[in-house]
C-alpha positions in Angstrom: -0.2 -0.4 0.1 1.7 3.2 -1.2 0.3 4.8 2.3 1.5 3.5 4.3 3.1 6.1 7.4 2.9 8.6 4.3 -0.3 10.9 3.8 -0.9 10.9 0.0 -3.4 14.0 -1.0 -5.0 16.0 -3.7 -4.5 19.1 -2.1 -2.5 21.3 -1.3 -2.2 22.1 2.6 -3.0 19.3 5.3 -5.6 19.5 7.7 -3.7 19.5 11.0 -0.8 19.0 9.5 1.7 22.1 8.9 4.4 21.1 5.9 8.3 21.7 7.5 10.1 21.5 4.2 9.1 21.1 0.8 11.3 17.8 0.0 10.2 17.7 -4.1 8.7 17.3 -6.6 7.6 13.1 -7.2 6.1 11.4 -10.0 5.7 7.0 -10.7 4.8 5.8 -13.4 3.3 2.8 -14.5 3.1 1.2 -18.5 0.9 -1.4 -19.2 1.2 -3.1 -22.8 -0.4 -4.6 -25.6 -0.3 -8.3 -24.7 -2.4 -7.4 -22.0 -5.2 -4.7 -23.9 -5.9 -7.9 -26.3 -6.6 -9.9 -23.4 -8.7 -7.0 -22.4 -10.4 -6.4 -25.6 -10.6 -10.8 -26.2 -12.2 -11.0 -22.5 -15.2 -8.3 -23.7 -17.3 -10.4 -22.5 -17.1 -9.6 -18.8 -18.6 -6.4 -19.3 -21.6 -5.9 -16.0 -24.5 -3.8 -16.6 -22.0 -1.7 -19.2 -18.4 -2.1 -17.5 -15.5 -4.5 -17.8 -14.3 -5.4 -14.4 -10.9 -6.4 -16.1 -10.1 -3.9 -17.6 -11.5 -1.6 -14.5 -9.3 -3.6 -12.6 -5.6 -3.7 -14.6 -6.0 -0.1 -14.9 -6.7 0.0 -10.4 -3.5 -1.9 -10.7 -1.9 0.9 -12.4 -3.3 3.4 -10.7 -1.3 2.2 -7.1 1.9 0.8 -9.2 2.5 4.7 -10.0 1.1 6.4 -6.7 3.9 3.8 -4.8 6.5 4.6 -7.2 5.6 8.4 -6.0 6.1 7.0 -2.4 8.8 5.5 -2.7 10.8 8.7 -4.4 8.7 11.1 -1.8 10.5 9.0 1.7 13.6 8.8 -0.5 14.0 12.5 0.3 13.4 12.6 3.7 9.5 13.0 3.4 6.6 12.7 4.9 3.3 13.1 2.8 2.9 13.9 -0.8 0.1 17.2 -1.3 -1.1 18.9 -4.4 -0.9 14.9 -6.2 -2.4 14.4 -9.4 -2.7 11.2 -11.8 -3.0 11.0 -15.4 -3.8 8.7 -17.9 -1.9 8.4 -22.0 -2.7 6.2 -24.8 1.2 5.7 -25.9 1.9 4.0 -29.4 0.8 3.3 -32.7 -2.9 3.5 -32.4 -2.9 3.8 -28.4 -1.0 0.1 -27.6 -0.4 0.8 -24.3 -1.6 2.5 -21.4 0.1 5.1 -19.1 -1.0 6.1 -15.8 1.3 9.1 -14.6 0.7 10.3 -10.5 3.0 13.6 -9.7 2.7 15.0 -5.9 5.5 17.5 -4.0 7.2 16.1 -1.9 6.8 17.5 2.1 7.7 17.4 5.8 5.0 17.6 8.2 4.7 17.6 11.8 
């Protein structure tokens, strides 16, 4: 879990936790390759109620990987929190054959 002993938030501050030091911008990325997409689209039968469960699971895993990498980068800078977190999703490769999930934020030390 990326948040273990590390506060992560999309807000610029943490109520009740004053920022004592800004450690720097941190990020983490996860790229899901074409073979996974092929497998997912082959399993479209998994769609229930207009939602593709397998596809959502792959996206959730990629998001957690990106957040975990970002959290690790923050810890290496001596931070105990990341504020202003932003998640971006981007297609890459020919025909959008890959998906990149990027998590970025500002590593800080809070009380």
